[in-house]
C-alpha positions, 0 to 999 in steps of 0.5 A: 964120594965113595960107593957106599956114600953114593948108594946111601945118598941115592936111597934117601931120594925115596924118602917122602914128606910125612914118612916114618923112617927106620934108620939102619946101623953101620958105616953105610947107614951113617951116610944115609942118616947124614943125608936125611938130616940135611933134607930135614934141615931143608924142610923135609917132615919125617919121623924116625926110629933107629936100630942102635944107640949110635944111629939114634945119637947121630940122628938127633945130632942131625935134627931128625925127630926120633919117636918112641917105639910105643908110638910107632904103628908101621914104618914106611921105609927102612934104609940099611946096609948089608954085609952080603946081598944074594940074587934073591935079596937075602942078606947077611947083616950084623957086621955093625953089631946091631942085627937084632934091632935091625931085624925087629925094625925091618919086620915092622917096615913096609919097605926095606931098602938096602944100600951097598957097593957092588962088592957086597953082591954075591952069588951065594951067602957065606963068605962074610962070617955070619953074626949070631947074637947069643945070651951071655949065660953059658955062651960057651955051650952055645958056641959049641953047638954053633961049631957042630953046625959046620962053622968056625965060631969066633966070639967077637971082641973089641979092638982093645981085646974085650968081648963085644957087647951089643946094645941088648947086653948080649954077645956076638959070635961070628960064624965062618961057614964059607958058604951057606947053601940053604939060607932059610933052613940055616936061619931056622936051625940057628934060631932053634939053638937055646942061647941064640937070640937071633942071627944075621940072615935076613930072609925075604925081608929086603924089598929093594937094593940100591947098588953103587959101582966105582964107575958112579952108576947105580943099579936098583935090584928088586925082590922077586925080579 
């Protein structure tokens, strides 16, 4: 079992009968969805919403009941991965291409639990390129503005060389900053740019992080501690 799987399956232990659960997106979240599906098949009663078409498809394959967003009041717990986690549990997310939907679901959640290997824990955010979701209209101008903020912006493409399109029909620009000294200020500055839909900085949204190590040990990090 790899460390991503170890962290993801541990996080599923927090899911209780009757919960409304948010399902994240990405390689780590896949392990959580599969484990949650096993528990559902063993008799766990939950309802869920997904942060991407891909995660929703997997959830349905695993017999996890997916509920229309219009019928959801509050999400009890969202389990998701992250590309970077700092000591304050601020995050960089979006490597899996679903940052906007992930942020919408996280904002509706009482608890956001991040699952990751210890290689994702950093002292300062920014080594991982920061994903920024932008509208397709005049995206070249938006990219120029992003570059003026001191990063090297790269329009994300698929393995076949085509421009990657999110589930929302937008583009993703991966911004290479190397380090982000003030994540909260950077978040505001990016979202003030016309053409930017949202960015992969998740500030003060995670309540807990389940971190797995190659030794097989698990560390639980909590916001504000």
